[in-house]
Biopython code that builds the backbone (N, CA, C, O; Angstrom):
import numpy as np
from Bio.PDB.StructureBuilder import StructureBuilder

atoms = [
    (1, "UNK", "N", (0.552, -0.745, -0.216)),
    (1, "UNK", "CA", (0.329, -0.059, -0.511)),
    (1, "UNK", "C", (1.056, 1.260, -0.274)),
    (1, "UNK", "O", (2.139, 1.315, 0.308)),
    (2, "UNK", "N", (0.416, 2.303, -0.746)),
    (2, "UNK", "CA", (1.032, 3.035, -1.008)),
    (2, "UNK", "C", (1.243, 4.547, 0.331)),
    (2, "UNK", "O", (0.224, 5.009, 0.845)),
    (3, "UNK", "N", (2.041, 4.870, 0.542)),
    (3, "UNK", "CA", (2.118, 5.612, 1.531)),
    (3, "UNK", "C", (0.887, 6.633, 2.229)),
    (3, "UNK", "O", (0.455, 6.890, 3.353)),
    (4, "UNK", "N", (0.522, 7.185, 0.248)),
    (4, "UNK", "CA", (-0.431, 8.414, 0.060)),
    (4, "UNK", "C", (-1.866, 7.669, 0.371)),
    (4, "UNK", "O", (-2.771, 8.502, 0.303)),
    (5, "UNK", "N", (-2.198, 6.759, 0.592)),
    (5, "UNK", "CA", (-3.985, 6.185, 0.474)),
    (5, "UNK", "C", (-3.530, 6.301, 1.744)),
    (5, "UNK", "O", (-4.101, 7.246, 2.288)),
    (6, "UNK", "N", (-2.639, 5.679, 2.566)),
    (6, "UNK", "CA", (-2.999, 5.370, 4.198)),
    (6, "UNK", "C", (-3.372, 6.959, 4.736)),
    (6, "UNK", "O", (-4.167, 7.261, 5.625)),
    (7, "UNK", "N", (-2.623, 7.766, 3.990)),
    (7, "UNK", "CA", (-2.610, 9.221, 4.919)),
    (7, "UNK", "C", (-4.198, 9.616, 4.216)),
    (7, "UNK", "O", (-4.908, 10.428, 4.809)),
    (8, "UNK", "N", (-4.529, 9.163, 3.305)),
    (8, "UNK", "CA", (-6.029, 9.361, 3.138)),
    (8, "UNK", "C", (-7.178, 8.399, 3.404)),
    (8, "UNK", "O", (-8.376, 8.383, 3.119)),
    (9, "UNK", "N", (-6.151, 7.423, 4.211)),
    (9, "UNK", "CA", (-7.493, 7.044, 5.077)),
    (9, "UNK", "C", (-7.568, 7.335, 6.527)),
    (9, "UNK", "O", (-8.544, 7.836, 7.084)),
    (10, "UNK", "N", (-6.636, 7.037, 7.004)),
    (10, "UNK", "CA", (-6.619, 8.157, 8.348)),
    (10, "UNK", "C", (-6.933, 8.977, 8.077)),
    (10, "UNK", "O", (-7.236, 9.561, 9.118)),
    (11, "UNK", "N", (-7.170, 9.718, 7.095)),
    (11, "UNK", "CA", (-7.658, 11.604, 6.808)),
    (11, "UNK", "C", (-9.009, 11.385, 6.913)),
    (11, "UNK", "O", (-9.771, 11.540, 7.868)),
    (12, "UNK", "N", (-9.187, 11.015, 5.829)),
    (12, "UNK", "CA", (-11.268, 10.187, 6.306)),
    (12, "UNK", "C", (-11.605, 10.137, 7.510)),
    (12, "UNK", "O", (-12.454, 10.932, 7.914)),
    (13, "UNK", "N", (-10.764, 8.766, 8.772)),
    (13, "UNK", "CA", (-11.448, 7.585, 8.755)),
    (13, "UNK", "C", (-11.165, 8.580, 10.363)),
    (13, "UNK", "O", (-11.748, 8.090, 11.331)),
    (14, "UNK", "N", (-10.463, 9.682, 10.606)),
    (14, "UNK", "CA", (-10.138, 10.285, 12.189)),
    (14, "UNK", "C", (-11.736, 11.395, 12.308)),
    (14, "UNK", "O", (-12.519, 11.154, 13.228)),
    (15, "UNK", "N", (-12.017, 12.422, 11.415)),
    (15, "UNK", "CA", (-13.610, 13.013, 11.956)),
    (15, "UNK", "C", (-14.685, 11.860, 11.855)),
    (15, "UNK", "O", (-15.755, 12.467, 11.892)),
    (16, "UNK", "N", (-14.900, 10.781, 11.770)),
    (16, "UNK", "CA", (-16.172, 9.785, 11.594)),
    (16, "UNK", "C", (-15.829, 8.470, 12.668)),
    (16, "UNK", "O", (-16.566, 7.606, 13.144)),
    (17, "UNK", "N", (-14.199, 8.770, 12.831)),
    (17, "UNK", "CA", (-14.031, 7.832, 14.353)),
    (17, "UNK", "C", (-14.747, 8.671, 15.388)),
    (17, "UNK", "O", (-15.345, 8.339, 16.411)),
    (18, "UNK", "N", (-14.545, 9.727, 14.895)),
    (18, "UNK", "CA", (-14.715, 11.031, 16.663)),
    (18, "UNK", "C", (-15.677, 10.203, 17.063)),
    (18, "UNK", "O", (-15.585, 9.460, 18.040)),
    (19, "UNK", "N", (-17.151, 10.352, 15.929)),
    (19, "UNK", "CA", (-18.442, 11.358, 16.658)),
    (19, "UNK", "C", (-19.040, 9.468, 16.467)),
    (19, "UNK", "O", (-20.055, 9.170, 15.836)),
    (20, "UNK", "N", (-17.850, 8.123, 17.385)),
    (20, "UNK", "CA", (-17.815, 6.716, 17.106)),
    (20, "UNK", "C", (-17.445, 6.427, 18.600)),
    (20, "UNK", "O", (-17.772, 5.442, 19.261)),
    (21, "UNK", "N", (-16.758, 7.408, 18.953)),
    (21, "UNK", "CA", (-15.178, 7.040, 20.348)),
    (21, "UNK", "C", (-16.189, 6.351, 20.738)),
    (21, "UNK", "O", (-16.867, 6.827, 19.828)),
    (22, "UNK", "N", (-17.136, 5.456, 21.416)),
    (22, "UNK", "CA", (-17.021, 4.482, 22.750)),
    (22, "UNK", "C", (-16.676, 3.661, 21.129)),
    (22, "UNK", "O", (-17.390, 2.846, 21.713)),
    (23, "UNK", "N", (-16.381, 3.194, 20.001)),
    (23, "UNK", "CA", (-15.537, 2.002, 19.732)),
    (23, "UNK", "C", (-14.429, 2.013, 19.517)),
    (23, "UNK", "O", (-13.701, 3.005, 19.499)),
    (24, "UNK", "N", (-13.892, -0.022, 19.161)),
    (24, "UNK", "CA", (-12.832, 0.573, 18.977)),
    (24, "UNK", "C", (-12.506, 0.338, 17.541)),
    (24, "UNK", "O", (-13.443, 0.191, 16.757)),
    (25, "UNK", "N", (-11.461, 0.295, 17.180)),
    (25, "UNK", "CA", (-10.905, -0.189, 15.923)),
    (25, "UNK", "C", (-11.833, -0.948, 14.895)),
    (25, "UNK", "O", (-13.007, -0.954, 14.525)),
    (26, "UNK", "N", (-11.067, -1.356, 14.734)),
    (26, "UNK", "CA", (-11.640, -2.601, 13.912)),
    (26, "UNK", "C", (-13.557, -2.906, 14.720)),
    (26, "UNK", "O", (-14.453, -3.178, 13.920)),
    (27, "UNK", "N", (-13.816, -2.831, 15.875)),
    (27, "UNK", "CA", (-15.826, -2.394, 15.643)),
    (27, "UNK", "C", (-16.504, -1.193, 14.760)),
    (27, "UNK", "O", (-17.585, -1.325, 14.187)),
    (28, "UNK", "N", (-15.379, 0.498, 14.724)),
    (28, "UNK", "CA", (-15.866, 0.812, 13.507)),
    (28, "UNK", "C", (-15.700, 0.487, 12.592)),
    (28, "UNK", "O", (-16.678, 0.529, 11.845)),
    (29, "UNK", "N", (-14.668, 0.065, 12.138)),
    (29, "UNK", "CA", (-14.072, -1.034, 10.161)),
    (29, "UNK", "C", (-15.627, -1.832, 10.891)),
    (29, "UNK", "O", (-16.551, -1.042, 10.694)),
    (30, "UNK", "N", (-15.780, -2.214, 11.114)),
    (30, "UNK", "CA", (-17.013, -3.406, 10.807)),
    (30, "UNK", "C", (-18.095, -2.519, 10.468)),
    (30, "UNK", "O", (-18.554, -2.802, 9.362)),
    (31, "UNK", "N", (-18.728, -1.439, 11.089)),
    (31, "UNK", "CA", (-19.097, -0.996, 11.074)),
    (31, "UNK", "C", (-20.296, -0.116, 10.174)),
    (31, "UNK", "O", (-21.520, -0.031, 10.075)),
    (32, "UNK", "N", (-18.546, 0.693, 9.376)),
    (32, "UNK", "CA", (-18.096, 0.789, 7.714)),
    (32, "UNK", "C", (-18.876, -0.401, 6.806)),
    (32, "UNK", "O", (-19.960, -0.439, 6.224)),
    (33, "UNK", "N", (-17.913, -1.225, 6.964)),
    (33, "UNK", "CA", (-17.851, -2.273, 5.989)),
    (33, "UNK", "C", (-19.481, -3.160, 6.081)),
    (33, "UNK", "O", (-19.672, -3.950, 5.157)),
    (34, "UNK", "N", (-20.643, -3.031, 7.181)),
    (34, "UNK", "CA", (-21.507, -3.086, 6.888)),
    (34, "UNK", "C", (-21.891, -1.975, 6.526)),
    (34, "UNK", "O", (-21.859, -2.417, 5.377)),
    (35, "UNK", "N", (-22.352, -0.570, 6.339)),
    (35, "UNK", "CA", (-22.777, 0.135, 5.894)),
    (35, "UNK", "C", (-22.712, 0.239, 4.396)),
    (35, "UNK", "O", (-23.554, 0.443, 3.522)),
    (36, "UNK", "N", (-21.151, -0.016, 4.407)),
    (36, "UNK", "CA", (-20.643, 0.501, 3.002)),
    (36, "UNK", "C", (-21.550, -1.575, 2.022)),
    (36, "UNK", "O", (-21.225, -2.129, 0.972)),
    (37, "UNK", "N", (-22.319, -1.863, 2.781)),
    (37, "UNK", "CA", (-22.672, -3.036, 2.525)),
    (37, "UNK", "C", (-22.240, -4.157, 1.618)),
    (37, "UNK", "O", (-22.655, -4.797, 0.651)),
    (38, "UNK", "N", (-20.796, -4.039, 2.723)),
    (38, "UNK", "CA", (-19.269, -5.820, 2.258)),
    (38, "UNK", "C", (-19.963, -6.880, 3.322)),
    (38, "UNK", "O", (-20.029, -6.920, 4.551)),
    (39, "UNK", "N", (-20.433, -7.692, 2.284)),
    (39, "UNK", "CA", (-20.258, -9.419, 2.878)),
    (39, "UNK", "C", (-19.132, -10.121, 3.135)),
    (39, "UNK", "O", (-18.992, -11.199, 3.712)),
    (40, "UNK", "N", (-18.158, -9.215, 2.523)),
    (40, "UNK", "CA", (-17.298, -10.467, 2.544)),
    (40, "UNK", "C", (-16.931, -10.951, 3.546)),
    (40, "UNK", "O", (-17.860, -11.114, 4.338)),
    (41, "UNK", "N", (-15.454, -11.447, 4.092)),
    (41, "UNK", "CA", (-14.852, -11.599, 4.911)),
    (41, "UNK", "C", (-13.919, -10.030, 5.665)),
    (41, "UNK", "O", (-13.350, -9.122, 5.060)),
    (42, "UNK", "N", (-14.058, -10.203, 6.862)),
    (42, "UNK", "CA", (-13.510, -8.404, 6.728)),
    (42, "UNK", "C", (-11.969, -8.536, 6.833)),
    (42, "UNK", "O", (-11.408, -7.502, 7.195)),
    (43, "UNK", "N", (-11.103, -9.706, 6.564)),
    (43, "UNK", "CA", (-9.657, -9.747, 5.760)),
    (43, "UNK", "C", (-8.984, -9.231, 4.709)),
    (43, "UNK", "O", (-7.874, -8.849, 4.338)),
    (44, "UNK", "N", (-10.997, -9.493, 4.123)),
    (44, "UNK", "CA", (-11.039, -9.403, 1.883)),
    (44, "UNK", "C", (-10.478, -8.478, 1.866)),
    (44, "UNK", "O", (-9.430, -8.268, 1.256)),
    (45, "UNK", "N", (-11.695, -6.999, 3.235)),
    (45, "UNK", "CA", (-11.413, -5.433, 3.215)),
    (45, "UNK", "C", (-10.554, -4.356, 2.455)),
    (45, "UNK", "O", (-9.612, -3.691, 2.887)),
    (46, "UNK", "N", (-11.288, -4.364, 0.869)),
    (46, "UNK", "CA", (-10.387, -3.443, 0.493)),
    (46, "UNK", "C", (-10.400, -1.574, 1.303)),
    (46, "UNK", "O", (-11.250, -0.789, 1.724)),
    (47, "UNK", "N", (-9.012, -1.615, 1.151)),
    (47, "UNK", "CA", (-8.995, 0.448, 1.469)),
    (47, "UNK", "C", (-9.943, 1.199, 0.515)),
    (47, "UNK", "O", (-10.489, 2.294, 0.652)),
    (48, "UNK", "N", (-9.981, 0.420, -0.361)),
    (48, "UNK", "CA", (-10.729, 1.118, -1.859)),
    (48, "UNK", "C", (-12.209, 1.913, -1.238)),
    (48, "UNK", "O", (-12.705, 3.040, -1.242)),
    (49, "UNK", "N", (-12.577, 0.321, -0.643)),
    (49, "UNK", "CA", (-13.973, 0.144, 0.115)),
    (49, "UNK", "C", (-14.556, 1.110, 1.242)),
    (49, "UNK", "O", (-15.759, 1.001, 1.477)),
    (50, "UNK", "N", (-13.981, 1.833, 1.797)),
    (50, "UNK", "CA", (-13.185, 2.245, 3.288)),
    (50, "UNK", "C", (-13.405, 4.081, 2.836)),
    (50, "UNK", "O", (-14.219, 4.916, 3.229)),
    (51, "UNK", "N", (-12.035, 4.167, 1.659)),
    (51, "UNK", "CA", (-11.925, 5.628, 1.831)),
    (51, "UNK", "C", (-13.036, 6.165, 0.223)),
    (51, "UNK", "O", (-12.944, 7.270, -0.312)),
    (52, "UNK", "N", (-13.836, 5.216, -0.161)),
    (52, "UNK", "CA", (-14.912, 5.835, -0.717)),
    (52, "UNK", "C", (-16.251, 5.684, 0.334)),
    (52, "UNK", "O", (-17.233, 6.410, 0.486)),
    (53, "UNK", "N", (-15.999, 4.905, 0.734)),
    (53, "UNK", "CA", (-17.494, 4.960, 1.939)),
    (53, "UNK", "C", (-17.183, 5.669, 3.282)),
    (53, "UNK", "O", (-17.945, 5.274, 4.164)),
    (54, "UNK", "N", (-16.656, 6.219, 3.528)),
    (54, "UNK", "CA", (-16.219, 7.439, 3.877)),
    (54, "UNK", "C", (-16.022, 8.376, 3.259)),
    (54, "UNK", "O", (-15.613, 9.281, 3.987)),
    (55, "UNK", "N", (-16.132, 8.769, 1.824)),
    (55, "UNK", "CA", (-15.944, 10.202, 1.210)),
    (55, "UNK", "C", (-17.635, 10.452, 1.281)),
    (55, "UNK", "O", (-18.011, 11.501, 1.805)),
    (56, "UNK", "N", (-18.714, 9.440, 0.728)),
    (56, "UNK", "CA", (-19.511, 8.962, 0.040)),
    (56, "UNK", "C", (-20.242, 9.024, 1.736)),
    (56, "UNK", "O", (-21.276, 9.689, 1.797)),
    (57, "UNK", "N", (-19.770, 8.394, 3.026)),
    (57, "UNK", "CA", (-20.926, 9.111, 4.278)),
    (57, "UNK", "C", (-21.730, 9.609, 4.596)),
    (57, "UNK", "O", (-22.561, 9.295, 5.449)),
    (58, "UNK", "N", (-21.619, 10.759, 3.781)),
    (58, "UNK", "CA", (-22.774, 11.985, 4.616)),
    (58, "UNK", "C", (-23.378, 12.619, 2.812)),
    (58, "UNK", "O", (-24.253, 13.444, 2.547)),
    (59, "UNK", "N", (-22.789, 12.096, 2.206)),
    (59, "UNK", "CA", (-23.523, 12.551, 1.254)),
    (59, "UNK", "C", (-24.722, 12.562, 0.689)),
    (59, "UNK", "O", (-24.457, 11.637, -0.079)),
    (60, "UNK", "N", (-26.106, 12.897, 0.350)),
    (60, "UNK", "CA", (-27.333, 12.618, -0.329)),
    (60, "UNK", "C", (-27.415, 11.538, -0.813)),
    (60, "UNK", "O", (-26.254, 11.161, -0.980)),
    (61, "UNK", "N", (-28.217, 10.653, -1.211)),
    (61, "UNK", "CA", (-28.076, 9.524, -2.360)),
    (61, "UNK", "C", (-28.068, 9.113, -3.307)),
    (61, "UNK", "O", (-28.178, 8.033, -3.888)),
    (62, "UNK", "N", (-27.833, 10.663, -3.560)),
    (62, "UNK", "CA", (-28.215, 11.552, -5.609)),
    (62, "UNK", "C", (-26.175, 11.726, -5.844)),
    (62, "UNK", "O", (-25.528, 11.096, -6.680)),
    (63, "UNK", "N", (-25.565, 12.797, -4.778)),
    (63, "UNK", "CA", (-24.765, 12.819, -4.479)),
    (63, "UNK", "C", (-23.605, 11.664, -6.134)),
    (63, "UNK", "O", (-23.953, 10.486, -6.213)),
    (64, "UNK", "N", (-23.068, 11.878, -6.617)),
    (64, "UNK", "CA", (-22.118, 11.473, -7.514)),
    (64, "UNK", "C", (-20.879, 10.889, -6.839)),
    (64, "UNK", "O", (-20.868, 11.120, -5.630)),
    (65, "UNK", "N", (-20.256, 10.475, -7.107)),
    (65, "UNK", "CA", (-19.315, 9.941, -6.248)),
    (65, "UNK", "C", (-18.002, 10.121, -6.967)),
    (65, "UNK", "O", (-17.659, 9.696, -8.071)),
    (66, "UNK", "N", (-17.058, 11.171, -5.699)),
    (66, "UNK", "CA", (-16.234, 12.261, -6.693)),
    (66, "UNK", "C", (-14.855, 10.805, -7.065)),
    (66, "UNK", "O", (-14.390, 9.830, -6.475)),
    (67, "UNK", "N", (-14.678, 11.565, -8.509)),
    (67, "UNK", "CA", (-13.814, 11.367, -9.284)),
    (67, "UNK", "C", (-14.587, 11.152, -10.730)),
    (67, "UNK", "O", (-14.007, 11.263, -11.811)),
    (68, "UNK", "N", (-16.095, 10.800, -10.569)),
    (68, "UNK", "CA", (-16.815, 10.001, -11.577)),
    (68, "UNK", "C", (-17.048, 11.584, -12.189)),
    (68, "UNK", "O", (-16.171, 11.910, -12.989)),
    (69, "UNK", "N", (-17.937, 12.454, -11.969)),
    (69, "UNK", "CA", (-17.939, 13.818, -12.215)),
    (69, "UNK", "C", (-17.689, 14.374, -13.352)),
    (69, "UNK", "O", (-18.500, 14.941, -14.084)),
    (70, "UNK", "N", (-16.159, 14.167, -13.580)),
    (70, "UNK", "CA", (-15.025, 14.896, -14.747)),
    (70, "UNK", "C", (-15.146, 14.161, -15.782)),
    (70, "UNK", "O", (-15.029, 14.509, -16.957)),
    (71, "UNK", "N", (-15.383, 13.122, -15.360)),
    (71, "UNK", "CA", (-16.278, 11.917, -17.226)),
    (71, "UNK", "C", (-17.358, 12.260, -17.012)),
    (71, "UNK", "O", (-17.981, 11.210, -17.171)),
    (72, "UNK", "N", (-18.114, 13.056, -16.736)),
    (72, "UNK", "CA", (-19.403, 12.786, -17.012)),
    (72, "UNK", "C", (-19.866, 14.072, -18.683)),
    (72, "UNK", "O", (-19.605, 15.230, -19.008)),
    (73, "UNK", "N", (-20.568, 13.016, -19.195)),
    (73, "UNK", "CA", (-20.935, 13.615, -20.536)),
    (73, "UNK", "C", (-22.874, 14.603, -20.111)),
    (73, "UNK", "O", (-23.386, 14.713, -18.998)),
    (74, "UNK", "N", (-23.109, 14.814, -20.670)),
    (74, "UNK", "CA", (-24.373, 15.432, -20.102)),
    (74, "UNK", "C", (-25.110, 14.560, -21.773)),
    (74, "UNK", "O", (-26.046, 13.778, -21.606)),
    (75, "UNK", "N", (-24.709, 14.748, -22.878)),
    (75, "UNK", "CA", (-25.174, 14.928, -24.216)),
    (75, "UNK", "C", (-24.187, 13.648, -24.501)),
    (75, "UNK", "O", (-22.999, 13.401, -24.293)),
    (76, "UNK", "N", (-25.475, 12.860, -25.179)),
    (76, "UNK", "CA", (-24.987, 10.728, -25.478)),
    (76, "UNK", "C", (-23.890, 11.693, -26.461)),
    (76, "UNK", "O", (-22.920, 12.394, -26.174)),
    (77, "UNK", "N", (-24.664, 11.293, -27.924)),
    (77, "UNK", "CA", (-23.212, 12.153, -28.827)),
    (77, "UNK", "C", (-21.928, 12.926, -28.281)),
    (77, "UNK", "O", (-20.932, 12.728, -28.977)),
    (78, "UNK", "N", (-21.788, 13.547, -27.469)),
    (78, "UNK", "CA", (-20.247, 14.053, -27.214)),
    (78, "UNK", "C", (-19.569, 12.929, -26.535)),
    (78, "UNK", "O", (-18.410, 12.599, -26.785)),
    (79, "UNK", "N", (-20.808, 11.994, -25.128)),
    (79, "UNK", "CA", (-19.661, 11.050, -24.767)),
    (79, "UNK", "C", (-19.027, 9.712, -26.485)),
    (79, "UNK", "O", (-18.064, 9.122, -26.976)),
    (80, "UNK", "N", (-20.152, 9.932, -26.602)),
    (80, "UNK", "CA", (-19.332, 8.798, -27.716)),
    (80, "UNK", "C", (-18.467, 9.282, -28.738)),
    (80, "UNK", "O", (-17.400, 8.690, -28.900)),
    (81, "UNK", "N", (-18.766, 10.314, -29.495)),
    (81, "UNK", "CA", (-17.773, 11.268, -30.080)),
    (81, "UNK", "C", (-16.635, 11.125, -28.615)),
    (81, "UNK", "O", (-15.607, 10.693, -29.136)),
    (82, "UNK", "N", (-16.423, 11.241, -27.466)),
    (82, "UNK", "CA", (-14.840, 11.172, -27.308)),
    (82, "UNK", "C", (-14.106, 10.192, -26.882)),
    (82, "UNK", "O", (-12.955, 9.842, -27.142)),
    (83, "UNK", "N", (-15.101, 9.700, -26.034)),
    (83, "UNK", "CA", (-14.984, 7.712, -26.800)),
    (83, "UNK", "C", (-14.386, 7.466, -27.592)),
    (83, "UNK", "O", (-13.192, 7.277, -27.357)),
    (84, "UNK", "N", (-14.863, 7.342, -28.889)),
    (84, "UNK", "CA", (-13.427, 7.116, -30.301)),
    (84, "UNK", "C", (-12.668, 7.987, -30.318)),
    (84, "UNK", "O", (-11.733, 7.782, -31.091)),
    (85, "UNK", "N", (-12.623, 9.434, -29.498)),
    (85, "UNK", "CA", (-11.227, 10.072, -29.417)),
    (85, "UNK", "C", (-11.539, 10.835, -31.261)),
    (85, "UNK", "O", (-10.545, 11.259, -31.849)),
    (86, "UNK", "N", (-12.740, 10.906, -31.873)),
    (86, "UNK", "CA", (-12.956, 12.339, -32.381)),
    (86, "UNK", "C", (-13.063, 13.392, -32.153)),
    (86, "UNK", "O", (-13.168, 14.173, -33.099)),
    (87, "UNK", "N", (-13.084, 13.844, -30.910)),
    (87, "UNK", "CA", (-12.994, 14.515, -30.156)),
    (87, "UNK", "C", (-12.041, 15.268, -28.269)),
    (87, "UNK", "O", (-11.583, 14.572, -27.363)),
    (88, "UNK", "N", (-12.068, 16.272, -28.322)),
    (88, "UNK", "CA", (-10.977, 16.327, -27.069)),
    (88, "UNK", "C", (-12.269, 16.151, -25.797)),
    (88, "UNK", "O", (-11.962, 16.133, -24.605)),
]
sb = StructureBuilder()
sb.init_structure("model")
sb.init_model(0)
sb.init_chain("A")
sb.init_seg("    ")
for serial, (resi, resn, name, xyz) in enumerate(atoms, 1):
    if name == "N":
        sb.init_residue(resn, " ", resi, " ")
    sb.init_atom(name, np.array(xyz, "f"), 0.0, 1.0, " ", f" {name:<3s}", serial, name[0])
structure = sb.get_structure()
């Protein structure tokens, strides 16, 4: 795992964990995994699941995942032309 991902996870984790201070770290991670809908074994939980869940945890159901908005095209024709490399 790269250092910047660890720093990002800790930065996102700290304010949310402070809201549930009575939980230990493992209990809090289990809670996040359940909220995210993760059903696998805890040892297989990826940092990506935690990072994206923490980023989206306090947002509305209709909000887009960070990083996807830049790729959004409102016009289907423009999206196709961009995907085929015809326009920039």
